[in-house]
VOGU-3710 file (C-alpha; in Angstrom, 3 decimals, decimal comma):
1> msqshrdllv> -33,045/-48,901/-1,966  -33,151/-49,399/-5,702  -30,135/-49,571/-7,948  -31,567/-46,539/-9,859  -31,423/-44,200/-6,646  -27,671/-45,061/-6,036  -26,418/-41,839/-7,501  -23,216/-40,118/-5,983  -21,845/-36,731/-6,996  -18,120/-35,601/-6,435
11> lfgsetgcae> -17,513/-31,878/-6,438  -14,057/-30,444/-6,381  -12,477/-27,121/-6,184  -8,933/-27,224/-7,468  -6,303/-24,924/-8,246  -3,164/-27,145/-9,460  -5,152/-30,189/-10,072  -4,285/-32,206/-6,868  -7,935/-31,912/-5,533  -9,255/-32,912/-8,952
21> dvaerigrqa> -6,896/-36,084/-8,901  -8,312/-36,953/-5,265  -11,954/-36,337/-6,565  -11,334/-38,559/-9,581  -10,054/-41,153/-7,222  -13,057/-41,011/-5,119  -15,242/-41,274/-8,163  -13,464/-44,518/-9,333  -14,200/-45,944/-5,822  -17,747/-45,085/-6,018
31> rrrrfrtrvi> -18,108/-46,694/-9,290  -16,504/-49,922/-7,866  -19,456/-49,808/-5,272  -21,761/-49,571/-8,307  -22,959/-45,924/-7,757  -23,812/-43,905/-10,798  -21,104/-41,316/-10,255  -20,272/-37,760/-11,623  -17,138/-36,019/-11,120  -17,368/-32,076/-11,629
41> amddydknkl> -15,670/-28,944/-10,687  -17,927/-27,071/-8,302  -18,283/-24,006/-10,805  -19,210/-26,320/-13,747  -21,991/-27,935/-11,797  -25,838/-26,666/-11,966  -26,171/-25,422/-8,505  -29,842/-25,312/-8,527  -29,697/-28,915/-8,600  -27,885/-29,449/-5,297
51> ieekivifvc> -31,220/-29,956/-3,383  -32,096/-32,764/-5,539  -29,086/-34,775/-4,908  -28,614/-37,552/-1,977  -25,072/-38,033/-1,804  -22,266/-35,566/-2,425  -18,583/-35,710/-1,552  -16,775/-32,191/-1,520  -13,081/-31,997/-2,327  -11,303/-28,559/-2,263
61> sttgqgdepy> -7,853/-27,384/-2,037  -6,487/-24,294/-0,336  -4,867/-21,354/-2,495  -2,989/-18,270/-1,301  -3,355/-17,444/2,263  -6,462/-19,663/2,828  -8,559/-18,810/-0,281  -10,786/-20,999/-2,241  -9,753/-22,359/-5,687  -10,705/-20,356/-8,704
71> nmkkfwrfll> -13,150/-23,039/-10,139  -15,095/-23,041/-6,774  -15,566/-19,337/-6,367  -18,849/-19,210/-7,796  -20,325/-22,121/-6,256  -19,150/-20,676/-2,659  -20,756/-17,214/-3,396  -24,042/-19,170/-4,113  -23,799/-20,968/-0,862  -23,161/-17,714/1,048
81> rkslprdils> -26,629/-16,275/-0,274  -28,566/-14,987/2,774  -31,637/-15,800/0,985  -31,234/-19,429/1,119  -33,598/-21,287/3,665  -31,792/-22,702/6,717  -33,071/-26,566/5,877  -32,586/-26,016/2,121  -30,014/-29,010/2,071  -31,722/-31,114/4,858
91> nlncavfglg> -31,994/-34,170/2,397  -28,252/-34,109/1,501  -25,889/-36,407/2,777  -22,452/-35,289/2,362  -18,603/-35,233/3,238  -16,094/-32,653/2,996  -12,312/-33,201/2,288  -9,643/-30,442/2,275  -6,342/-30,288/0,923  -3,801/-28,151/2,535
101> dssyakfnyp> -0,445/-27,617/4,275  -0,296/-27,255/8,190  2,666/-24,912/7,871  0,213/-22,213/6,646  -1,782/-20,303/9,331  -5,065/-20,807/7,405  -4,799/-24,344/7,109  -7,589/-25,898/5,027  -9,648/-22,606/5,274  -11,992/-23,381/2,474
111> akklykrlqq> -12,815/-26,758/3,546  -13,471/-25,750/7,008  -15,854/-22,782/5,888  -17,671/-25,236/3,359  -18,168/-27,786/5,945  -19,511/-25,231/8,426  -21,907/-23,632/5,847  -23,363/-26,948/4,512  -24,205/-27,696/8,322  -25,806/-24,364/8,649
121> lgaymihtrg> -27,859/-25,257/5,381  -29,268/-28,411/7,016  -26,900/-31,174/5,421  -26,255/-34,223/7,209  -22,489/-34,888/7,352  -21,654/-38,428/6,813  -18,468/-38,155/8,828  -16,226/-35,266/10,162  -14,231/-33,187/7,677  -11,101/-34,656/6,297
131> dgddqhylgl> -7,828/-32,606/6,496  -5,248/-33,563/3,870  -1,903/-32,074/5,132  0,974/-31,923/2,698  3,376/-32,068/5,762  2,340/-35,669/6,563  5,029/-38,088/5,763  2,717/-39,819/3,319  1,390/-36,647/2,025  -2,342/-36,139/1,427
141> dgsldpwlki> -2,829/-40,133/1,556  -1,711/-40,106/5,025  -5,403/-38,546/6,036  -7,286/-39,482/2,936  -7,061/-43,185/3,136  -8,312/-43,722/6,769  -10,907/-40,923/6,091  -12,319/-42,611/2,886  -12,342/-45,981/4,728  -14,983/-44,603/7,431
151> vweeimekyp> -16,810/-42,476/4,651  -17,551/-45,597/2,608  -18,552/-47,671/5,309  -21,121/-45,079/6,502  -22,355/-44,696/2,942  -22,589/-48,442/2,220  -24,597/-49,072/5,376  -27,097/-46,349/4,307  -27,012/-47,118/0,648  -26,184/-50,969/0,447
161> lpagvdmiae> -25,746/-52,701/-2,780  -28,836/-54,606/-4,145  -29,233/-58,436/-3,042  -26,799/-60,527/-5,227  -24,761/-57,609/-6,486  -20,988/-57,433/-5,495  -18,502/-54,469/-5,549  -16,288/-54,457/-8,685  -12,805/-55,894/-7,599  -9,943/-53,591/-7,755
171> dvllspslrv> -8,142/-55,801/-10,284  -11,100/-55,358/-12,678  -10,619/-52,507/-15,309  -13,570/-49,962/-15,320  -14,851/-48,606/-18,252  -13,234/-45,437/-19,711  -14,520/-42,211/-18,359  -14,444/-40,401/-21,788  -15,062/-41,890/-25,220  -12,075/-41,518/-27,591
181> ellsnetaln> -12,719/-42,391/-31,098  -9,940/-42,291/-33,943  -11,298/-40,717/-37,052  -10,070/-40,904/-40,546  -9,125/-37,356/-41,543  -11,492/-37,316/-44,420  -14,415/-38,503/-42,378  -13,761/-35,827/-39,702  -13,481/-32,941/-42,134  -16,233/-33,539/-44,366
191> dttkheqhie> -18,653/-33,689/-41,491  -19,623/-30,034/-41,040  -20,370/-30,553/-37,207  -17,196/-32,073/-36,392  -15,089/-29,806/-38,316  -16,440/-27,024/-36,133  -15,474/-28,886/-33,138  -11,994/-28,894/-34,384  -11,698/-25,101/-33,674  -10,383/-23,791/-30,349
201> ppnlesefam> -13,421/-22,738/-28,021  -13,555/-19,132/-27,124  -11,803/-17,699/-24,071  -13,853/-17,327/-20,903  -14,408/-13,806/-19,772  -11,627/-14,235/-17,102  -9,114/-15,580/-19,821  -7,020/-13,253/-21,769  -4,894/-14,061/-24,996  -1,372/-12,510/-24,421
211> vvksneritd> 1,455/-11,976/-27,039  5,054/-12,559/-26,018  6,720/-9,201/-26,399  10,202/-9,934/-25,113  11,857/-12,925/-23,415  15,131/-11,841/-21,866  17,669/-13,733/-19,660  18,453/-11,465/-16,733  21,122/-13,610/-15,162  24,757/-13,537/-16,261
221> tkhfqdvrhl> 25,258/-16,101/-18,990  28,112/-17,822/-16,687  25,689/-18,126/-13,823  24,340/-21,706/-13,243  20,448/-20,401/-13,225  18,825/-18,955/-15,998  16,027/-16,523/-14,930  13,762/-14,716/-17,459  12,133/-11,413/-17,495  9,104/-12,346/-19,776
231> vlearseapk> 7,122/-9,413/-21,057  3,311/-10,273/-22,286  1,341/-7,838/-24,154  -2,657/-8,078/-24,351  -3,752/-9,125/-27,932  -6,842/-6,926/-27,501  -8,429/-6,170/-24,028  -6,002/-5,634/-21,292  -6,450/-7,838/-18,322  -7,254/-5,787/-15,208
241> yepgdiavft> -4,841/-6,537/-12,077  -3,445/-5,011/-9,180  0,170/-5,070/-7,776  0,550/-8,202/-5,891  -1,830/-10,076/-8,313  -0,947/-13,609/-9,941  -1,017/-14,737/-13,585  -1,924/-18,257/-14,263  -1,588/-20,055/-17,524  -1,143/-23,533/-18,814
251> pqniptevdr> 2,098/-24,484/-20,495  2,765/-27,056/-23,278  5,120/-29,682/-24,106  7,698/-29,189/-26,588  6,629/-30,863/-30,089  10,103/-32,424/-30,860  9,954/-34,154/-27,373  6,417/-35,180/-27,901  7,443/-36,749/-31,331  10,131/-38,863/-29,460
261> fleymewsdl> 7,684/-39,994/-26,949  5,291/-41,056/-29,600  8,067/-42,904/-31,327  8,937/-44,664/-28,197  5,372/-45,675/-27,544  5,107/-46,934/-31,214  2,265/-44,337/-31,801  4,179/-42,346/-34,574  1,774/-43,285/-37,367  -1,165/-41,955/-35,106
271> adklihiqas> 0,483/-38,414/-34,744  -1,323/-36,541/-37,443  -4,629/-38,768/-37,096  -7,590/-36,853/-35,719  -9,246/-38,145/-32,735  -12,675/-37,191/-31,401  -13,165/-36,973/-27,538  -16,770/-37,198/-26,145  -17,889/-36,291/-22,680  -19,713/-38,956/-20,681
281> eerslphhwt> -22,185/-38,672/-17,705  -19,353/-39,223/-15,322  -16,864/-36,807/-16,902  -16,967/-33,625/-19,026  -14,365/-32,181/-21,366  -12,441/-29,201/-19,955  -13,964/-26,013/-21,377  -10,665/-24,998/-23,207  -10,457/-28,455/-25,090  -11,666/-28,963/-28,817
291> simtfrdlfi> -13,437/-32,379/-28,922  -11,571/-33,069/-32,206  -7,714/-32,700/-32,313  -4,726/-34,610/-33,704  -3,320/-37,163/-31,649  0,017/-35,217/-31,371  -1,960/-32,076/-30,197  -3,500/-34,089/-27,369  0,179/-34,844/-26,107  1,537/-31,418/-26,850
301> kyldifgvpr> -1,352/-29,115/-25,494  -2,978/-31,262/-22,701  -1,429/-34,574/-21,317  1,468/-34,226/-18,842  3,961/-36,908/-20,014  6,888/-35,151/-18,667  5,689/-34,471/-15,323  6,078/-36,495/-12,090  3,288/-38,925/-11,842  0,652/-39,036/-8,744
311> rsffemlahf> -0,384/-42,530/-7,299  -3,469/-42,858/-9,451  -1,263/-43,208/-12,365  0,124/-46,235/-11,023  -3,282/-47,576/-10,018  -4,415/-47,317/-13,538  -1,009/-48,460/-15,299  -1,148/-51,654/-13,445  -4,208/-52,704/-15,506  -2,188/-52,586/-18,627
321> tedelqterl> 1,001/-54,523/-17,758  1,593/-58,022/-19,199  4,486/-58,969/-16,915  3,101/-60,158/-13,534  6,189/-58,905/-11,325  5,562/-55,395/-13,209  2,003/-55,354/-12,263  2,489/-56,445/-8,652  5,027/-53,631/-8,293  2,426/-50,986/-9,778
331> qefasaegqd> -0,157/-52,300/-7,479  2,200/-51,863/-4,545  2,957/-48,342/-5,759  -0,705/-47,674/-5,733  -1,582/-49,042/-2,360  -1,466/-46,966/0,882  1,362/-49,379/2,303  3,522/-48,804/-0,580  3,764/-44,909/-0,407  7,161/-44,965/0,937
341> dmfsycqrpr> 8,172/-47,123/-1,989  6,566/-45,061/-4,530  8,207/-41,829/-3,079  11,643/-43,552/-3,300  11,008/-44,707/-6,921  9,056/-41,591/-8,178  9,050/-38,414/-6,225  12,603/-38,296/-4,891  14,268/-38,718/-8,201  11,505/-36,806/-10,107
351> rtvaevlfdf> 10,806/-39,624/-12,435  8,689/-38,613/-15,246  5,629/-40,184/-16,699  7,620/-41,016/-19,901  10,424/-42,568/-17,788  7,952/-44,840/-15,735  6,759/-46,171/-19,192  10,158/-46,867/-20,096  10,686/-48,745/-16,915  7,599/-50,843/-17,292
361> ksatipleyi> 7,988/-51,923/-20,812  5,330/-54,781/-20,736  2,506/-51,946/-20,471  0,192/-51,860/-23,636  -1,980/-48,851/-23,261  -5,485/-48,944/-25,311  -6,298/-45,934/-27,170  -9,581/-45,503/-25,198  -7,828/-45,170/-21,740  -5,361/-42,773/-22,551
371> ldlfplirpr> -7,173/-39,822/-20,910  -7,926/-42,187/-17,882  -4,096/-42,808/-17,678  -2,156/-39,892/-18,369  -2,432/-36,677/-16,063  -3,366/-33,448/-17,427  -1,004/-30,488/-17,850  -2,143/-28,187/-14,802  -1,864/-24,504/-14,957  1,035/-22,655/-13,076
381> sfsiasspkv> 0,854/-19,514/-11,161  3,463/-16,723/-11,205  3,480/-13,339/-9,251  3,187/-10,389/-11,657  6,405/-8,397/-11,829  4,820/-4,971/-13,180  2,322/-2,299/-12,139  -0,529/-1,960/-14,503  -0,433/1,797/-14,554  3,304/1,946/-15,423
391> hpkeidlcia> 2,962/-0,874/-17,962  -0,619/-0,581/-19,436  -1,750/-3,559/-21,583  1,393/-5,505/-20,416  2,167/-8,184/-17,746  5,827/-8,705/-16,718  6,995/-11,965/-15,128  10,193/-12,911/-13,579  10,686/-16,759/-14,045  13,502/-19,050/-12,941
401> ivkyktqlkk> 13,994/-21,854/-15,463  13,994/-25,060/-13,436  17,097/-27,065/-14,223  18,612/-29,628/-11,771  20,184/-33,108/-11,815  18,470/-35,952/-9,931  19,591/-39,044/-8,359  19,231/-40,877/-11,698  22,096/-38,605/-12,797  19,874/-36,916/-15,428
411> irrgvctkwv> 19,399/-33,314/-16,259  15,643/-32,221/-15,331  14,072/-29,316/-16,678  10,596/-28,274/-15,436  7,691/-28,728/-17,786  6,399/-25,040/-17,612  9,957/-23,337/-17,427  11,097/-25,539/-20,314  8,213/-24,159/-22,477  8,842/-20,554/-21,193
421> sqlnpgdiie> 12,455/-20,650/-22,059  11,829/-21,178/-25,629  8,951/-18,758/-26,196  9,829/-16,052/-28,793  8,440/-12,625/-29,546  5,015/-12,998/-31,358  4,312/-16,428/-29,782  0,748/-16,479/-28,117  -0,276/-17,728/-24,718  -3,851/-18,243/-25,514
431> rlritkgtmk> -5,496/-18,220/-22,191  -3,931/-16,297/-19,156  -5,992/-15,349/-16,264  -5,564/-13,336/-13,005  -6,016/-14,248/-9,449  -5,792/-12,052/-6,362  -2,529/-12,320/-4,555  -2,365/-12,460/-0,965  -0,213/-9,139/-0,351  -1,351/-5,627/-0,973
441> lppspeipli> 0,015/-2,209/-0,975  -0,175/-0,074/2,189  -3,361/1,896/2,229  -1,638/5,172/1,757  1,694/6,102/0,026  2,592/7,773/3,263  2,925/4,434/5,200  6,295/3,124/4,562  6,782/-0,189/2,932  9,541/-2,958/3,780
451> aigpgtgiap> 9,597/-5,314/0,738  11,524/-8,623/1,280  11,872/-10,625/-1,775  14,902/-12,753/-2,303  15,440/-14,539/-5,815  12,546/-14,579/-7,972  10,524/-13,497/-4,808  11,505/-9,905/-6,223  8,697/-10,323/-8,888  5,654/-8,850/-6,823
461> mrafleqrml> 8,036/-6,503/-5,070  8,864/-4,811/-8,485  5,253/-4,287/-8,951  4,747/-2,764/-5,668  7,566/-0,424/-6,032  6,930/0,669/-9,441  3,414/1,548/-8,188  4,776/3,158/-5,067  7,157/5,527/-7,262  4,069/6,492/-9,414
471> dgakenvlvf> 2,096/7,346/-6,239  4,929/9,472/-4,877  5,960/7,263/-1,903  9,261/8,245/-0,411  9,760/5,660/2,449  10,484/2,431/0,910  12,922/-0,555/1,920  13,908/-3,268/-0,375  15,530/-6,305/1,191  16,898/-8,497/-1,649
481> gcryhdkdyh> 18,903/-11,643/-1,616  20,801/-13,502/-4,392  24,186/-15,300/-4,717  26,426/-12,749/-6,738  26,198/-8,945/-7,114  27,362/-9,258/-10,643  25,470/-12,439/-11,703  21,959/-12,521/-10,356  21,077/-9,237/-8,798  17,636/-8,992/-10,516
491> yrlqweeyae> 16,629/-5,429/-11,713  19,611/-3,966/-10,017  19,646/-0,741/-12,200  16,126/-0,070/-11,577  16,668/-0,368/-7,827  19,719/1,888/-8,005  17,870/4,396/-10,030  15,103/4,801/-7,180  17,877/4,866/-4,579  19,557/7,844/-6,468
501> qgrlkilaaf> 16,089/9,629/-6,342  16,181/9,176/-2,450  12,995/7,062/-2,720  14,341/3,549/-1,919  16,763/2,178/0,625  18,368/-1,326/-0,535  19,395/-3,942/1,806  20,953/-6,385/-0,377  22,483/-9,805/0,651  25,006/-11,526/-1,814
511> srdqeqklyv> 25,542/-14,908/-0,173  28,277/-16,108/-2,101  30,401/-12,808/-2,671  32,426/-13,116/0,478  33,718/-16,080/2,767  30,932/-15,835/5,193  27,497/-16,263/3,749  25,017/-13,282/4,028  21,229/-13,789/3,765  18,299/-11,429/3,954
521> qdrirqegam> 17,605/-12,315/7,523  21,216/-11,168/8,325  20,574/-7,832/6,601  17,348/-7,475/8,618  19,366/-7,911/11,958  22,155/-5,640/10,932  19,546/-2,669/10,106  17,329/-3,492/13,309  17,118/0,000/14,592  15,975/1,513/11,402
531> lwdlienrqa> 13,569/-1,071/10,860  12,130/-1,090/14,206  11,479/2,659/13,971  9,513/2,123/10,864  7,535/-0,775/12,168  6,794/0,649/15,593  6,630/4,457/15,065  5,453/4,766/11,362  3,291/1,558/11,238  5,462/0,307/8,324
541> kivlsgsagk> 3,894/-2,682/6,193  6,089/-5,730/5,689  5,586/-7,832/2,525  7,841/-11,065/1,998  7,713/-13,285/-1,111  10,091/-15,987/-2,126  10,789/-19,652/-1,549  8,739/-21,536/1,140  11,928/-23,344/2,525  13,507/-22,239/5,616
551> mpeqvafalk> 13,699/-18,477/4,530  10,419/-17,322/5,842  10,833/-18,813/9,349  14,462/-17,307/9,418  12,899/-13,815/8,328  10,129/-14,061/11,074  12,885/-15,025/13,566  15,172/-11,895/12,595  12,111/-9,619/12,960  11,407/-11,022/16,299
561> qifmqqggld> 14,885/-10,459/17,529  14,643/-6,844/16,353  11,388/-6,521/18,376  13,347/-7,844/21,452  16,649/-5,910/21,015  15,248/-2,584/19,730  11,803/-2,512/21,431  12,707/-4,181/24,654  10,144/-6,888/24,439  10,537/-10,213/25,865
571> aeqaenyfsa> 10,189/-13,470/23,893  6,466/-13,863/24,573  5,751/-10,270/23,790  7,870/-10,506/20,566  5,769/-13,489/19,487  2,553/-11,807/20,193  3,662/-8,480/18,392  4,601/-10,688/15,191  1,176/-12,464/15,458  -0,764/-9,076/15,814
581> mnktgqyqee> 1,021/-7,761/12,616  -0,187/-10,826/10,726  -3,806/-10,489/11,857  -3,980/-6,844/11,070  -2,237/-7,302/7,564  0,793/-5,349/8,612  2,747/-8,311/7,842  1,979/-10,433/4,619  3,728/-13,150/2,925  3,529/-15,232/-0,164
591> cws> 5,743/-17,878/-0,395  5,817/-21,333/-2,701  7,187/-24,741/-2,437
//
């Protein structure tokens, strides 16, 4: 087969950037095998050209309870069209890799559905579906590496390199995927076309500009954790959402911290210079980027220099170190065998990109490779803590400011929450979008609701309960857990007001207010008779939100104990009862790690 026909397309669906990172890694491997390669988000791809493609590798993550990522939804709807002929993709060779977490019931659902649908449309599968699992001790790479090895063997057998042409070796630096040009300010601003490119692109239909109305700390100032109640007001058109939905937006880096980083990198003299970023055949610019911006703005708005890097960062950085030992160490971190060492060095102490660069001082990064080296700031998701009917034109959020000390004995603050903590009234979040949550209100106000939301898991419960009060629902139970009644009992006055009206029963657990620790699962067991009556005789709906550690399992165990003690079920029957509640939607949870 001639060189001109060796085209390979990588299509990804990504919610937080992990699938995009995997897709770009596959793209680099394809380029080393001398394929003409494109890496594109599924919804950015011209779907009508799919029948012309020869090789496509699909990478998609899982969001919510088995849902497809936001930038795959249009593509997926297109594939589901009943009018598509059964053999429409008969010329396509493809492979599917999914990213998920096997602790969730609908593990890798989007990838499984995509794989099946591609087969139905006649596509030839190069290899069986790959299932990346966060639970694997090597993370996603535990299944990605062996899967890719077989996929490349199959592809190279079918599309071999032309005679006399070899693969590009791993230690050879590939050309940049985007073109970065440093402009003199005068040149850029005198050129009308380029001046227009300096203006922020308009929001998509699904994106809304929101103004910060208030940003209030709702935990006691003496409490170790700072939790914010953030109220955002629509700038013009109000976003439409339902209780249980999720707000997604991309944070920024703090300008003073960026300036310190630029100073360390000896880039301070470039800070106010304009740069022009041009898309290539292989990679397009994200829709919300301007193609011309200042060097400083690139690091404030778009590049994640204070986040924890992934494996691909070490792979790229190894090309720019001049110290042989440092290069070898980075190559080890980028290898499949070196993942344990990389985890110990980077993931466990939460070492940031900036700190890695401080350790590997021999690295000199060329300007044109900045966008290949530094990861992008990814969007963050937060459950909405308000009912749209109670707070028209507003979105309320309940956000814990992430601050902790690591093995490096350094205080860490999360990239997003650090930015949230310094937002002031009048500040603008330019691009906020809404995604559907996995939990919903009971279909009728007559059906009782049992809302379990420890810590900031209270956010969607506030949205549900506000809506329930408006709808006249009288049977509501709130199970809330925190450390202290007086320090971190979020929205206490609101719950007490509902309770005084006789429309809410509060089961609160304050784990540190007494000698013996008390948690939400303990309060559930204590009120077993009342809860069983609501669940069995009134078909009460249960919604659970909070941290995905041990809590969801412990709550599920407590509920099964109630089914046995109050309902007379044996262990197997209790398990089946709980399973049936999950299947029918009588029990729904949304937890995060």
